C-alpha positions, 0 to 999 in steps of 0.5 A: 500500499503506498503512503499517499494521502488521497481525496477519500482519506481527506474526506474521512479526516474532515468527518472525524474532525467534524464528529469530534468538534460536534462532541466538544459542541455538545459538552459545552451545551451541557456546561450551559445548561448548568447555568439555568440549574444554577440560576434556580439554585440561586433563587433558593439561596435568596430566599428568606426562610427563617426556620432552622430547617429552611436555613439548612436547606439553603446551606445544602443548596449553596453547596450544591450550587458550588459544586455545579459551578466547579463542574460547569468550569471543568465541563468548559475546559473539557469542551475546549480540549476536545475542540483543540483535538478536533483540530489535530485529527486530520494531522494525526489521522494520516494513513500508516504504510499498512493502510490503517489510521 
């Protein structure tokens, strides 16, 4: 098998790159959906419950909101990493001498 790079190979690489980009977009979309949940948590945090149970609930919600915030940051970082990887797919996907990728 020759080491030449054909148009079919280029199309396959472009297709794989696009699929990886789609994955990055889905991860980012999920991170943005967390924003909606975090806004709802903020509404609960701002409630002025005076009872000990209400205060405990608000504290629990605050802890969950903080955890969601950290998760969102990690998801955005993952999305950016996957997007960077999608740009490298065409470079790393060239055929080997045995015909594989």
